[in-house]
mmCIF file as gemmi writes it, N, C-alpha and C atoms, coordinates in Angstrom:
data_model
loop_
_atom_site.group_PDB
_atom_site.id
_atom_site.type_symbol
_atom_site.label_atom_id
_atom_site.label_alt_id
_atom_site.label_comp_id
_atom_site.label_asym_id
_atom_site.label_entity_id
_atom_site.label_seq_id
_atom_site.pdbx_PDB_ins_code
_atom_site.Cartn_x
_atom_site.Cartn_y
_atom_site.Cartn_z
_atom_site.occupancy
_atom_site.B_iso_or_equiv
_atom_site.pdbx_formal_charge
_atom_site.auth_seq_id
_atom_site.auth_asym_id
_atom_site.pdbx_PDB_model_num
ATOM 1 N N . MET Axp A 1 ? -24.883 -102.279 -97.151 1 0 ? 1 A 1
ATOM 2 C CA . MET Axp A 1 ? -25.449 -103.299 -96.285 1 0 ? 1 A 1
ATOM 3 C C . MET Axp A 1 ? -25.75 -102.657 -94.923 1 0 ? 1 A 1
ATOM 4 N N . ALA Axp A 2 ? -26.923 -102.847 -94.425 1 0 ? 2 A 1
ATOM 5 C CA . ALA Axp A 2 ? -27.327 -102.266 -93.148 1 0 ? 2 A 1
ATOM 6 C C . ALA Axp A 2 ? -26.758 -103.081 -91.991 1 0 ? 2 A 1
ATOM 7 N N . SER Axp A 3 ? -26.367 -102.375 -90.934 1 0 ? 3 A 1
ATOM 8 C CA . SER Axp A 3 ? -25.887 -103.079 -89.744 1 0 ? 3 A 1
ATOM 9 C C . SER Axp A 3 ? -27.068 -103.366 -88.828 1 0 ? 3 A 1
ATOM 10 N N . THR Axp A 4 ? -26.913 -104.38 -88.017 1 0 ? 4 A 1
ATOM 11 C CA . THR Axp A 4 ? -27.982 -104.797 -87.123 1 0 ? 4 A 1
ATOM 12 C C . THR Axp A 4 ? -27.582 -104.506 -85.684 1 0 ? 4 A 1
ATOM 13 N N . LEU Axp A 5 ? -28.47 -103.886 -84.957 1 0 ? 5 A 1
ATOM 14 C CA . LEU Axp A 5 ? -28.241 -103.637 -83.542 1 0 ? 5 A 1
ATOM 15 C C . LEU Axp A 5 ? -28.716 -104.846 -82.749 1 0 ? 5 A 1
ATOM 16 N N . THR Axp A 6 ? -27.964 -105.183 -81.711 1 0 ? 6 A 1
ATOM 17 C CA . THR Axp A 6 ? -28.383 -106.287 -80.86 1 0 ? 6 A 1
ATOM 18 C C . THR Axp A 6 ? -28.602 -105.78 -79.454 1 0 ? 6 A 1
ATOM 19 N N . SER Axp A 7 ? -29.269 -106.558 -78.655 1 0 ? 7 A 1
ATOM 20 C CA . SER Axp A 7 ? -29.487 -106.181 -77.263 1 0 ? 7 A 1
ATOM 21 C C . SER Axp A 7 ? -28.383 -106.731 -76.364 1 0 ? 7 A 1
ATOM 22 N N . ASP Axp A 8 ? -27.425 -107.458 -76.931 1 0 ? 8 A 1
ATOM 23 C CA . ASP Axp A 8 ? -26.329 -108.036 -76.158 1 0 ? 8 A 1
ATOM 24 C C . ASP Axp A 8 ? -25.203 -107.014 -76.026 1 0 ? 8 A 1
ATOM 25 N N . PRO Axp A 9 ? -25 -106.425 -74.828 1 0 ? 9 A 1
ATOM 26 C CA . PRO Axp A 9 ? -23.976 -105.388 -74.666 1 0 ? 9 A 1
ATOM 27 C C . PRO Axp A 9 ? -22.555 -105.896 -74.889 1 0 ? 9 A 1
ATOM 28 N N . THR Axp A 10 ? -22.308 -107.187 -74.824 1 0 ? 10 A 1
ATOM 29 C CA . THR Axp A 10 ? -20.952 -107.699 -75.047 1 0 ? 10 A 1
ATOM 30 C C . THR Axp A 10 ? -20.556 -107.602 -76.511 1 0 ? 10 A 1
ATOM 31 N N . GLU Axp A 11 ? -21.525 -107.383 -77.397 1 0 ? 11 A 1
ATOM 32 C CA . GLU Axp A 11 ? -21.23 -107.26 -78.816 1 0 ? 11 A 1
ATOM 33 C C . GLU Axp A 11 ? -20.937 -105.825 -79.224 1 0 ? 11 A 1
ATOM 34 N N . LEU Axp A 12 ? -21.092 -104.885 -78.333 1 0 ? 12 A 1
ATOM 35 C CA . LEU Axp A 12 ? -20.838 -103.48 -78.644 1 0 ? 12 A 1
ATOM 36 C C . LEU Axp A 12 ? -19.366 -103.156 -78.462 1 0 ? 12 A 1
ATOM 37 N N . ALA Axp A 13 ? -18.835 -102.354 -79.353 1 0 ? 13 A 1
ATOM 38 C CA . ALA Axp A 13 ? -17.44 -101.921 -79.237 1 0 ? 13 A 1
ATOM 39 C C . ALA Axp A 13 ? -17.33 -100.891 -78.124 1 0 ? 13 A 1
ATOM 40 N N . PRO Axp A 14 ? -16.213 -100.89 -77.403 1 0 ? 14 A 1
ATOM 41 C CA . PRO Axp A 14 ? -16.044 -99.881 -76.36 1 0 ? 14 A 1
ATOM 42 C C . PRO Axp A 14 ? -15.937 -98.491 -76.993 1 0 ? 14 A 1
ATOM 43 N N . PRO Axp A 15 ? -16.324 -97.462 -76.266 1 0 ? 15 A 1
ATOM 44 C CA . PRO Axp A 15 ? -16.246 -96.114 -76.84 1 0 ? 15 A 1
ATOM 45 C C . PRO Axp A 15 ? -14.794 -95.719 -77.087 1 0 ? 15 A 1
ATOM 46 N N . LYS Axp A 16 ? -14.587 -94.92 -78.123 1 0 ? 16 A 1
ATOM 47 C CA . LYS Axp A 16 ? -13.244 -94.426 -78.412 1 0 ? 16 A 1
ATOM 48 C C . LYS Axp A 16 ? -12.873 -93.386 -77.368 1 0 ? 16 A 1
ATOM 49 N N . PRO Axp A 17 ? -11.594 -93.325 -76.981 1 0 ? 17 A 1
ATOM 50 C CA . PRO Axp A 17 ? -11.184 -92.307 -76.011 1 0 ? 17 A 1
ATOM 51 C C . PRO Axp A 17 ? -11.394 -90.901 -76.579 1 0 ? 17 A 1
ATOM 52 N N . MET Axp A 18 ? -11.682 -89.982 -75.693 1 0 ? 18 A 1
ATOM 53 C CA . MET Axp A 18 ? -11.817 -88.586 -76.104 1 0 ? 18 A 1
ATOM 54 C C . MET Axp A 18 ? -10.436 -88.062 -76.487 1 0 ? 18 A 1
ATOM 55 N N . THR Axp A 19 ? -10.399 -87.063 -77.376 1 0 ? 19 A 1
ATOM 56 C CA . THR Axp A 19 ? -9.131 -86.482 -77.816 1 0 ? 19 A 1
ATOM 57 C C . THR Axp A 19 ? -9.072 -84.975 -77.59 1 0 ? 19 A 1
ATOM 58 N N . HIS Axp A 20 ? -10.139 -84.435 -77.047 1 0 ? 20 A 1
ATOM 59 C CA . HIS Axp A 20 ? -10.144 -83.005 -76.739 1 0 ? 20 A 1
ATOM 60 C C . HIS Axp A 20 ? -11.193 -82.688 -75.684 1 0 ? 20 A 1
ATOM 61 N N . CYS Axp A 21 ? -11.031 -81.538 -75.084 1 0 ? 21 A 1
ATOM 62 C CA . CYS Axp A 21 ? -11.981 -81.044 -74.098 1 0 ? 21 A 1
ATOM 63 C C . CYS Axp A 21 ? -13.033 -80.23 -74.851 1 0 ? 21 A 1
ATOM 64 N N . GLU Axp A 22 ? -14.247 -80.756 -74.894 1 0 ? 22 A 1
ATOM 65 C CA . GLU Axp A 22 ? -15.343 -80.069 -75.595 1 0 ? 22 A 1
ATOM 66 C C . GLU Axp A 22 ? -15.65 -78.721 -74.951 1 0 ? 22 A 1
ATOM 67 N N . CYS Axp A 23 ? -15.665 -78.671 -73.641 1 0 ? 23 A 1
ATOM 68 C CA . CYS Axp A 23 ? -16.078 -77.459 -72.923 1 0 ? 23 A 1
ATOM 69 C C . CYS Axp A 23 ? -15.116 -76.294 -73.162 1 0 ? 23 A 1
ATOM 70 N N . ALA Axp A 24 ? -13.819 -76.579 -73.187 1 0 ? 24 A 1
ATOM 71 C CA . ALA Axp A 24 ? -12.82 -75.53 -73.392 1 0 ? 24 A 1
ATOM 72 C C . ALA Axp A 24 ? -12.395 -75.431 -74.854 1 0 ? 24 A 1
ATOM 73 N N . SER Axp A 25 ? -12.94 -76.299 -75.712 1 0 ? 25 A 1
ATOM 74 C CA . SER Axp A 25 ? -12.589 -76.328 -77.135 1 0 ? 25 A 1
ATOM 75 C C . SER Axp A 25 ? -11.08 -76.418 -77.343 1 0 ? 25 A 1
ATOM 76 N N . MET Axp A 26 ? -10.46 -77.377 -76.619 1 0 ? 26 A 1
ATOM 77 C CA . MET Axp A 26 ? -9.007 -77.561 -76.727 1 0 ? 26 A 1
ATOM 78 C C . MET Axp A 26 ? -8.685 -79.029 -76.941 1 0 ? 26 A 1
ATOM 79 N N . SER Axp A 27 ? -7.796 -79.293 -77.892 1 0 ? 27 A 1
ATOM 80 C CA . SER Axp A 27 ? -7.344 -80.667 -78.099 1 0 ? 27 A 1
ATOM 81 C C . SER Axp A 27 ? -6.392 -81.048 -76.973 1 0 ? 27 A 1
ATOM 82 N N . PHE Axp A 28 ? -6.277 -82.34 -76.735 1 0 ? 28 A 1
ATOM 83 C CA . PHE Axp A 28 ? -5.32 -82.815 -75.726 1 0 ? 28 A 1
ATOM 84 C C . PHE Axp A 28 ? -3.904 -82.44 -76.131 1 0 ? 28 A 1
ATOM 85 N N . GLU Axp A 29 ? -3.608 -82.433 -77.437 1 0 ? 29 A 1
ATOM 86 C CA . GLU Axp A 29 ? -2.284 -82.021 -77.928 1 0 ? 29 A 1
ATOM 87 C C . GLU Axp A 29 ? -2.002 -80.576 -77.523 1 0 ? 29 A 1
ATOM 88 N N . GLU Axp A 30 ? -2.99 -79.703 -77.673 1 0 ? 30 A 1
ATOM 89 C CA . GLU Axp A 30 ? -2.818 -78.292 -77.306 1 0 ? 30 A 1
ATOM 90 C C . GLU Axp A 30 ? -2.622 -78.146 -75.798 1 0 ? 30 A 1
ATOM 91 N N . ILE Axp A 31 ? -3.363 -78.89 -75.03 1 0 ? 31 A 1
ATOM 92 C CA . ILE Axp A 31 ? -3.216 -78.842 -73.572 1 0 ? 31 A 1
ATOM 93 C C . ILE Axp A 31 ? -1.803 -79.282 -73.194 1 0 ? 31 A 1
ATOM 94 N N . ALA Axp A 32 ? -1.334 -80.39 -73.767 1 0 ? 32 A 1
ATOM 95 C CA . ALA Axp A 32 ? 0.014 -80.889 -73.475 1 0 ? 32 A 1
ATOM 96 C C . ALA Axp A 32 ? 1.073 -79.88 -73.917 1 0 ? 32 A 1
ATOM 97 N N . ARG Axp A 33 ? 0.875 -79.273 -75.093 1 0 ? 33 A 1
ATOM 98 C CA . ARG Axp A 33 ? 1.834 -78.278 -75.592 1 0 ? 33 A 1
ATOM 99 C C . ARG Axp A 33 ? 1.941 -77.098 -74.63 1 0 ? 33 A 1
ATOM 100 N N . ARG Axp A 34 ? 0.804 -76.616 -74.152 1 0 ? 34 A 1
ATOM 101 C CA . ARG Axp A 34 ? 0.818 -75.489 -73.205 1 0 ? 34 A 1
ATOM 102 C C . ARG Axp A 34 ? 1.492 -75.873 -71.89 1 0 ? 34 A 1
ATOM 103 N N . MET Axp A 35 ? 1.191 -77.079 -71.416 1 0 ? 35 A 1
ATOM 104 C CA . MET Axp A 35 ? 1.807 -77.522 -70.161 1 0 ? 35 A 1
ATOM 105 C C . MET Axp A 35 ? 3.327 -77.583 -70.297 1 0 ? 35 A 1
ATOM 106 N N . GLU Axp A 36 ? 3.793 -78.111 -71.423 1 0 ? 36 A 1
ATOM 107 C CA . GLU Axp A 36 ? 5.231 -78.232 -71.646 1 0 ? 36 A 1
ATOM 108 C C . GLU Axp A 36 ? 5.875 -76.862 -71.837 1 0 ? 36 A 1
ATOM 109 N N . ALA Axp A 37 ? 5.265 -76.021 -72.672 1 0 ? 37 A 1
ATOM 110 C CA . ALA Axp A 37 ? 5.83 -74.704 -72.979 1 0 ? 37 A 1
ATOM 111 C C . ALA Axp A 37 ? 5.883 -73.803 -71.749 1 0 ? 37 A 1
ATOM 112 N N . GLN Axp A 38 ? 4.837 -73.879 -70.928 1 0 ? 38 A 1
ATOM 113 C CA . GLN Axp A 38 ? 4.758 -73.016 -69.757 1 0 ? 38 A 1
ATOM 114 C C . GLN Axp A 38 ? 5.265 -73.698 -68.492 1 0 ? 38 A 1
ATOM 115 N N . ARG Axp A 39 ? 5.626 -74.977 -68.635 1 0 ? 39 A 1
ATOM 116 C CA . ARG Axp A 39 ? 6.122 -75.777 -67.503 1 0 ? 39 A 1
ATOM 117 C C . ARG Axp A 39 ? 5.168 -75.714 -66.309 1 0 ? 39 A 1
ATOM 118 N N . ILE Axp A 40 ? 3.922 -76.076 -66.617 1 0 ? 40 A 1
ATOM 119 C CA . ILE Axp A 40 ? 2.881 -76.053 -65.588 1 0 ? 40 A 1
ATOM 120 C C . ILE Axp A 40 ? 2.234 -77.429 -65.478 1 0 ? 40 A 1
ATOM 121 N N . THR Axp A 41 ? 1.574 -77.663 -64.374 1 0 ? 41 A 1
ATOM 122 C CA . THR Axp A 41 ? 0.859 -78.922 -64.134 1 0 ? 41 A 1
ATOM 123 C C . THR Axp A 41 ? -0.494 -78.892 -64.837 1 0 ? 41 A 1
ATOM 124 N N . LEU Axp A 42 ? -1.118 -80.05 -64.898 1 0 ? 42 A 1
ATOM 125 C CA . LEU Axp A 42 ? -2.465 -80.119 -65.455 1 0 ? 42 A 1
ATOM 126 C C . LEU Axp A 42 ? -3.414 -79.251 -64.637 1 0 ? 42 A 1
ATOM 127 N N . GLY Axp A 43 ? -3.274 -79.256 -63.338 1 0 ? 43 A 1
ATOM 128 C CA . GLY Axp A 43 ? -4.14 -78.432 -62.488 1 0 ? 43 A 1
ATOM 129 C C . GLY Axp A 43 ? -4.021 -76.958 -62.808 1 0 ? 43 A 1
ATOM 130 N N . GLU Axp A 44 ? -2.794 -76.49 -63.005 1 0 ? 44 A 1
ATOM 131 C CA . GLU Axp A 44 ? -2.586 -75.081 -63.338 1 0 ? 44 A 1
ATOM 132 C C . GLU Axp A 44 ? -3.113 -74.774 -64.736 1 0 ? 44 A 1
ATOM 133 N N . CYS Axp A 45 ? -2.89 -75.687 -65.669 1 0 ? 45 A 1
ATOM 134 C CA . CYS Axp A 45 ? -3.407 -75.5 -67.027 1 0 ? 45 A 1
ATOM 135 C C . CYS Axp A 45 ? -4.931 -75.441 -66.998 1 0 ? 45 A 1
ATOM 136 N N . ALA Axp A 46 ? -5.543 -76.289 -66.209 1 0 ? 46 A 1
ATOM 137 C CA . ALA Axp A 46 ? -7.003 -76.295 -66.081 1 0 ? 46 A 1
ATOM 138 C C . ALA Axp A 46 ? -7.497 -74.966 -65.518 1 0 ? 46 A 1
ATOM 139 N N . ARG Axp A 47 ? -6.813 -74.441 -64.519 1 0 ? 47 A 1
ATOM 140 C CA . ARG Axp A 47 ? -7.214 -73.143 -63.946 1 0 ? 47 A 1
ATOM 141 C C . ARG Axp A 47 ? -7.105 -72.029 -64.979 1 0 ? 47 A 1
ATOM 142 N N . ARG Axp A 48 ? -6.043 -72.057 -65.777 1 0 ? 48 A 1
ATOM 143 C CA . ARG Axp A 48 ? -5.811 -70.989 -66.764 1 0 ? 48 A 1
ATOM 144 C C . ARG Axp A 48 ? -6.735 -71.082 -67.974 1 0 ? 48 A 1
ATOM 145 N N . THR Axp A 49 ? -7.054 -72.299 -68.42 1 0 ? 49 A 1
ATOM 146 C CA . THR Axp A 49 ? -7.79 -72.472 -69.672 1 0 ? 49 A 1
ATOM 147 C C . THR Axp A 49 ? -9.224 -72.955 -69.494 1 0 ? 49 A 1
ATOM 148 N N . GLY Axp A 50 ? -9.521 -73.541 -68.359 1 0 ? 50 A 1
ATOM 149 C CA . GLY Axp A 50 ? -10.847 -74.109 -68.132 1 0 ? 50 A 1
ATOM 150 C C . GLY Axp A 50 ? -10.974 -75.547 -68.595 1 0 ? 50 A 1
ATOM 151 N N . CYS Axp A 51 ? -9.906 -76.11 -69.181 1 0 ? 51 A 1
ATOM 152 C CA . CYS Axp A 51 ? -9.986 -77.494 -69.662 1 0 ? 51 A 1
ATOM 153 C C . CYS Axp A 51 ? -10.222 -78.441 -68.49 1 0 ? 51 A 1
ATOM 154 N N . GLY Axp A 52 ? -11.142 -79.346 -68.697 1 0 ? 52 A 1
ATOM 155 C CA . GLY Axp A 52 ? -11.452 -80.343 -67.683 1 0 ? 52 A 1
ATOM 156 C C . GLY Axp A 52 ? -12.182 -79.814 -66.459 1 0 ? 52 A 1
ATOM 157 N N . GLN Axp A 53 ? -12.681 -78.602 -66.518 1 0 ? 53 A 1
ATOM 158 C CA . GLN Axp A 53 ? -13.284 -77.983 -65.343 1 0 ? 53 A 1
ATOM 159 C C . GLN Axp A 53 ? -14.806 -77.917 -65.36 1 0 ? 53 A 1
ATOM 160 N N . THR Axp A 54 ? -15.429 -78.009 -66.521 1 0 ? 54 A 1
ATOM 161 C CA . THR Axp A 54 ? -16.878 -77.834 -66.583 1 0 ? 54 A 1
ATOM 162 C C . THR Axp A 54 ? -17.605 -79.151 -66.391 1 0 ? 54 A 1
ATOM 163 N N . CYS Axp A 55 ? -17.566 -80.026 -67.369 1 0 ? 55 A 1
ATOM 164 C CA . CYS Axp A 55 ? -18.291 -81.298 -67.225 1 0 ? 55 A 1
ATOM 165 C C . CYS Axp A 55 ? -17.382 -82.411 -66.698 1 0 ? 55 A 1
ATOM 166 N N . THR Axp A 56 ? -16.1 -82.269 -66.838 1 0 ? 56 A 1
ATOM 167 C CA . THR Axp A 56 ? -15.043 -83.196 -66.382 1 0 ? 56 A 1
ATOM 168 C C . THR Axp A 56 ? -15.043 -84.548 -67.102 1 0 ? 56 A 1
ATOM 169 N N . ALA Axp A 57 ? -15.862 -84.729 -68.134 1 0 ? 57 A 1
ATOM 170 C CA . ALA Axp A 57 ? -15.923 -86.013 -68.841 1 0 ? 57 A 1
ATOM 171 C C . ALA Axp A 57 ? -14.599 -86.384 -69.502 1 0 ? 57 A 1
ATOM 172 N N . CYS Axp A 58 ? -13.818 -85.407 -69.897 1 0 ? 58 A 1
ATOM 173 C CA . CYS Axp A 58 ? -12.566 -85.682 -70.607 1 0 ? 58 A 1
ATOM 174 C C . CYS Axp A 58 ? -11.408 -86.05 -69.683 1 0 ? 58 A 1
ATOM 175 N N . LEU Axp A 59 ? -11.529 -85.794 -68.396 1 0 ? 59 A 1
ATOM 176 C CA . LEU Axp A 59 ? -10.39 -85.963 -67.49 1 0 ? 59 A 1
ATOM 177 C C . LEU Axp A 59 ? -9.75 -87.351 -67.502 1 0 ? 59 A 1
ATOM 178 N N . PRO Axp A 60 ? -10.499 -88.446 -67.438 1 0 ? 60 A 1
ATOM 179 C CA . PRO Axp A 60 ? -9.828 -89.754 -67.47 1 0 ? 60 A 1
ATOM 180 C C . PRO Axp A 60 ? -9.009 -89.966 -68.742 1 0 ? 60 A 1
ATOM 181 N N . ASP Axp A 61 ? -9.575 -89.593 -69.9 1 0 ? 61 A 1
ATOM 182 C CA . ASP Axp A 61 ? -8.851 -89.765 -71.159 1 0 ? 61 A 1
ATOM 183 C C . ASP Axp A 61 ? -7.706 -88.761 -71.27 1 0 ? 61 A 1
ATOM 184 N N . LEU Axp A 62 ? -7.884 -87.563 -70.782 1 0 ? 62 A 1
ATOM 185 C CA . LEU Axp A 62 ? -6.809 -86.568 -70.797 1 0 ? 62 A 1
ATOM 186 C C . LEU Axp A 62 ? -5.648 -87.027 -69.929 1 0 ? 62 A 1
ATOM 187 N N . GLN Axp A 63 ? -5.928 -87.514 -68.745 1 0 ? 63 A 1
ATOM 188 C CA . GLN Axp A 63 ? -4.861 -88 -67.865 1 0 ? 63 A 1
ATOM 189 C C . GLN Axp A 63 ? -4.134 -89.187 -68.486 1 0 ? 63 A 1
ATOM 190 N N . ALA Axp A 64 ? -4.862 -90.086 -69.122 1 0 ? 64 A 1
ATOM 191 C CA . ALA Axp A 64 ? -4.232 -91.225 -69.804 1 0 ? 64 A 1
ATOM 192 C C . ALA Axp A 64 ? -3.365 -90.736 -70.959 1 0 ? 64 A 1
ATOM 193 N N . PHE Axp A 65 ? -3.863 -89.77 -71.725 1 0 ? 65 A 1
ATOM 194 C CA . PHE Axp A 65 ? -3.1 -89.198 -72.842 1 0 ? 65 A 1
ATOM 195 C C . PHE Axp A 65 ? -1.801 -88.582 -72.339 1 0 ? 65 A 1
ATOM 196 N N . LEU Axp A 66 ? -1.889 -87.796 -71.281 1 0 ? 66 A 1
ATOM 197 C CA . LEU Axp A 66 ? -0.685 -87.159 -70.74 1 0 ? 66 A 1
ATOM 198 C C . LEU Axp A 66 ? 0.281 -88.202 -70.188 1 0 ? 66 A 1
ATOM 199 N N . GLY Axp A 67 ? -0.245 -89.279 -69.616 1 0 ? 67 A 1
ATOM 200 C CA . GLY Axp A 67 ? 0.604 -90.354 -69.111 1 0 ? 67 A 1
ATOM 201 C C . GLY Axp A 67 ? 1.4 -91.034 -70.203 1 0 ? 67 A 1
ATOM 202 N N . THR Axp A 68 ? 0.778 -91.207 -71.371 1 0 ? 68 A 1
ATOM 203 C CA . THR Axp A 68 ? 1.504 -91.83 -72.474 1 0 ? 68 A 1
ATOM 204 C C . THR Axp A 68 ? 2.57 -90.892 -73.026 1 0 ? 68 A 1
ATOM 205 N N . ARG Axp A 69 ? 2.351 -89.6 -72.949 1 0 ? 69 A 1
ATOM 206 C CA . ARG Axp A 69 ? 3.363 -88.63 -73.419 1 0 ? 69 A 1
ATOM 207 C C . ARG Axp A 69 ? 4.576 -88.632 -72.501 1 0 ? 69 A 1
ATOM 208 N N . ARG Axp A 70 ? 4.353 -88.791 -71.21 1 0 ? 70 A 1
ATOM 209 C CA . ARG Axp A 70 ? 5.484 -88.826 -70.256 1 0 ? 70 A 1
ATOM 210 C C . ARG Axp A 70 ? 6.369 -90.028 -70.473 1 0 ? 70 A 1
ATOM 211 N N . ASN Axp A 71 ? 5.777 -91.113 -70.983 1 0 ? 71 A 1
ATOM 212 C CA . ASN Axp A 71 ? 6.521 -92.354 -71.175 1 0 ? 71 A 1
ATOM 213 C C . ASN Axp A 71 ? 7.264 -92.414 -72.5 1 0 ? 71 A 1
ATOM 214 N N . ARG Axp A 72 ? 7.254 -91.335 -73.277 1 0 ? 72 A 1
ATOM 215 C CA . ARG Axp A 72 ? 7.951 -91.33 -74.561 1 0 ? 72 A 1
ATOM 216 C C . ARG Axp A 72 ? 9.439 -91.198 -74.373 1 0 ? 72 A 1
């Protein structure tokens, strides 16, 4: 069955959160693992790996992901 597109933006589903940094080719899990293993901040991890430094589109979702890990 074909789906129908509408012009009403309220009927569109919100975009799914990003799960990796496309520019650095790193998953958020890998970024978190490196931060924990090396005991470094996101800023330091970004400097070392380039994650979140090129287009920066992943940063809001990456920060939210890391926030949920801290609350475990």
